[in-house]
C-alpha positions as CSV (number, residue, x, y, z in Angstrom):
1,M,-83.8,182.6,202.4
2,N,-82.5,186.1,203.4
3,S,-80.8,184.3,206.6
4,R,-79.4,182.4,203.7
5,R,-78.1,185.2,201.7
6,V,-76.2,185.9,205.3
7,I,-74.5,182.8,205.5
8,L,-73.8,182.9,202.3
9,G,-72.9,186.3,202.6
10,L,-70.5,186.3,205.0
11,Y,-69.1,183.0,203.8
12,L,-67.8,185.2,201.0
13,L,-67.1,187.8,202.5
14,L,-64.8,185.1,204.8
15,F,-63.3,183.5,201.6
16,A,-61.8,186.5,200.4
17,G,-60.5,187.6,203.2
18,L,-58.7,185.0,203.5
19,G,-57.8,185.0,200.3
20,V,-56.5,189.0,200.3
21,T,-54.9,187.5,204.2
22,G,-52.7,184.1,201.9
23,T,-52.0,187.4,199.1
24,Y,-50.3,189.2,201.8
25,L,-48.4,185.9,202.7
26,F,-47.5,184.7,200.2
27,M,-46.2,188.2,198.7
28,D,-43.9,188.8,202.2
29,A,-42.9,185.1,202.0
30,R,-42.1,185.8,197.8
31,A,-39.6,188.9,199.0
32,E,-38.0,187.1,202.1
33,Y,-36.5,184.8,199.2
34,N,-35.4,187.0,197.2
35,R,-33.6,188.4,199.1
36,L,-32.1,185.4,200.9
37,E,-31.7,184.3,196.5
38,Q,-29.6,188.0,196.5
39,V,-28.0,186.5,200.2
40,E,-27.1,183.3,199.2
41,L,-26.0,184.6,195.5
42,L,-23.5,187.6,197.7
43,N,-21.9,185.1,200.0
44,R,-21.2,182.4,196.9
45,T,-19.4,185.3,195.2
46,R,-17.7,185.8,198.5
47,L,-16.7,181.8,199.4
48,A,-15.4,181.7,195.7
49,E,-12.6,184.5,196.0
50,V,-11.7,183.8,199.4
51,Q,-11.1,179.7,198.6
52,A,-9.0,181.6,195.3
53,R,-7.5,183.3,198.1
54,L,-6.8,180.2,200.2
55,K,-5.7,178.1,196.4
56,S,-2.5,180.8,196.8
57,Q,-1.9,180.9,200.7
58,E,-1.9,177.4,200.1
59,K,0.5,177.3,196.7
60,V,3.2,179.9,198.9
61,L,3.4,177.3,201.9
62,D,3.9,174.8,199.5
63,R,6.9,176.5,197.9
64,L,8.4,177.7,201.3
65,R,8.5,174.2,202.7
66,N,9.6,172.8,199.2
67,D,12.0,175.1,197.8
68,P,15.1,176.4,199.5
69,E,15.6,179.9,197.4
70,F,11.6,180.6,197.2
71,V,12.1,181.1,201.3
72,D,16.2,182.6,200.8
73,R,13.8,185.4,198.2
74,V,10.9,185.7,200.9
75,I,13.4,186.2,203.5
76,R,15.4,188.9,201.6
77,K,12.7,191.3,200.8
78,K,10.7,190.1,203.9
79,L,12.6,190.9,206.2
80,G,16.0,193.1,204.9
81,Y,18.5,189.9,205.8
82,A,21.3,190.1,203.7
83,K,24.5,187.3,203.2
84,P,27.7,188.6,205.2
85,D,28.9,190.4,202.1
86,E,26.4,191.8,201.0
87,F,25.1,195.8,201.7
88,I,21.9,196.3,202.6
89,F,21.1,200.1,200.1
90,R,17.7,201.5,202.0
91,F,15.6,205.0,199.9
92,E,13.2,206.6,201.1
93,D,10.1,207.1,198.5
């Protein structure tokens, strides 16, 4: 009878140890899952921002391909070009 109690005690101790180890591993996995969810949310936010910027750049590219007046305006503004009968005045800020 005494050996039965020792074996039962060992089984209970083993079961408790497995339970504590399982709980620790579960908590660790849960923390990693929460961290990965935060990373995913950040990446989704960045993706939305980049997609919005891409859409804006695609609109500009389309206008550069199809709108000669827009191309003329961009060239004049960015490169400082002028028509032969025009003067460009530059002022320092």
